[in-house]
Each structure stands twice: as C-alpha cells, then as structure tokens.
N, C-alpha and C positions, 0 to 999 in steps of 0.2 A: 503495500501500498503505499502513496506516495502522500508525503504527507506536505509539505511544502505548496498543495494549489487547497487547501483549505482552510475556509474564513478565520483570520487572527482577531481575536476574545482582547480586550486590550486588559492585560491582568494590573494598569496600576489601576483600575478605575476598583477592581475588587478589595474587597476585604478581604482581610488572611484567615478571617475567625470562618466566611463560610464562603467559599467560591459561588457553588452553587446558584446559592440563592442571588446573589450579588448578580451570578449573565444572568439567572429568568426576570434577575429585575429591571435590569438593560434591553430583554426582548420584547419586553411591556413597553418601556419608553418606545424604543424604535418601532414597536407594532403602532401605538398611539402612534405617534408622529406621521408614519406614513398612513396608521386609516386618518390622522385630521385632515393630509392633503388630500388624498383619493375625494372627500364627501365636502372642501372645497372643491376640486377638479369639477366631483357629477353638480352639486351645488352653481354652481358659475356656468355648467353645459346648460342645467333646467330652466336656466335664468336669462339665456341666448335663448335657448326655446318656446320658452315664453313670451320671450322682445319679438322674435319671426312670425310667430303662430299670431300676436298680439297684433303684428305690423296687417301680418298676412288680412284678415278680417277687416282692418280700417281700410285697408284697398280694398279687400268686397264692397266694404259699405260706399266710400266716396264712391266708384266705380259701378255700381248701384243707382247713386242719388245723381250722378253727374248727365245716366243715364235715361234715366225718367226728367229731368230736366233736359235733356237736351228732345226728348220726344212732347216738350209741352213750345218746344221755339217752333220747332221745326212745326210742327199741330196748327200756332201760332203764326206763323211764317205763310205758311199752307193759306192759312183765313184771308191775309193778306194781299195774298199773288190773284184768289180770286177777287178779292173786292176790285180791284185792281181793275185783273178781265174786265169785270163788271166794271166797272168805271169806263175804261175804253173801248168798249162793244156799246155803251152812252156815247160818250165821245165819235165815235164812228158813223153811227145812225144820225147822232147832228149833224153832222158835215160830209156826209156819204154823198148827201145831191142838193145842188144848187136848187131844186124846190124844196127841202128843210132844212137851207138857213134861211129861205124866208120866212118858215115857219118861224124859224128862232128866230128874224127880226122882230117878227111879229109880234111874237111873242114878250122880249125885249120894251117892243111898245107899251103894249098890254101894261107890263111892268112899273112903268114908266105911271103912262096913266094913270095908273090907279094912288099912285104916289103925289097925285095930284100934276102933273103936268099934259096940257092938254094940247088938241092938234095945231093952237092957233100956235104954241113951243115950238112946233116939229119945222113948222113949215117957218115959223121968222128964227128960229137958234141954227136949223139946220141938225136939228137929231140927230134927223131919216137919216138922211149922209152920216155923222159919227156915228149911226150904229153901225148901219155898214162897212164902216172905215172896220172900224173892232170887232167887227164880224170878222170881218177879211184878214186882218192881224193876227185875231187868236189860231184861225182856221191857217198862217203860216205861220206862227209861233206851232202851234201841236205840229205842222210835220218837221219843221228843221229839227224839232222834239226826239222823231222817228216815226208816227203816229202817223202814216202814212193813210188818205185816205183815195 
C-alpha cells in the first residue's frame, strides 16, 4: 500500500489526549463549511431561477397587455379609416358632376338665406359668383390633395 497518496491530517491542531475525537471534530467542521457553501450556492441558484421565472411572467403579462392595446388601436384606426372613406365618398358625390355642383351651390345659398342674407344681397354683392368661385376652389384643393372626381 502506498501511504504517500493518503490525505494529510494536520496533526498540529490535534490534542494529544484524544486524536480521534479531534479528527472527527475537524471533519464535522469541514462538513459544515462544505454544507454551508453548497446551501448558499443552491439558494443563489434558486433565487436566480425565481428572478428568471418572474421576469418571464412579467414579460408574458406585458406582451398580453400590449397585444390588447394594439388590437384596440387597430380597431380605432379601422373605424377612423371607414369614417374617412365615408367622408371621401360624400365629397366625391358632391363634386362628381356639374349638376351636383349646382345643387351644392344652391344649398350654400339656401343656408345663407336662412341666416338673413336675401336675394338682393346676392345680386348686389355678387355672392353668387363668390359661392361659385369658392366651390371651384374647394374642388381644386381637393384634387390637389389626391381626391379626384
């Protein structure tokens, strides 16, 4: 048997009265140190796993919330797009033909009359021409913005 490869005992720390008890106590202290180190390592690993798990849960909750918010935004945008399409269709119907233009001009004159401006004002001040010009300007403006009739 090769005694050179055996673990070395620190015999200096052993009492001469009962070296076996001293060796056992030293092993218990070493075991307690090792156990404490392992417990700390295990606790650190468990803490990191808990943090990772919590982060995963929070990420999932945030993702679900963002998804719900995004659905609401898309729904609102779709509603707004439908409103714009409806308004665009109304404008196209108003300016689609010269007959409709005349109808719009008459409606403008009717509104002005309801507000107290009579036909004499139209003749005297040339409001008929102004309304026609305004109507044509609006039509040209809409065409410049891409609403073509």
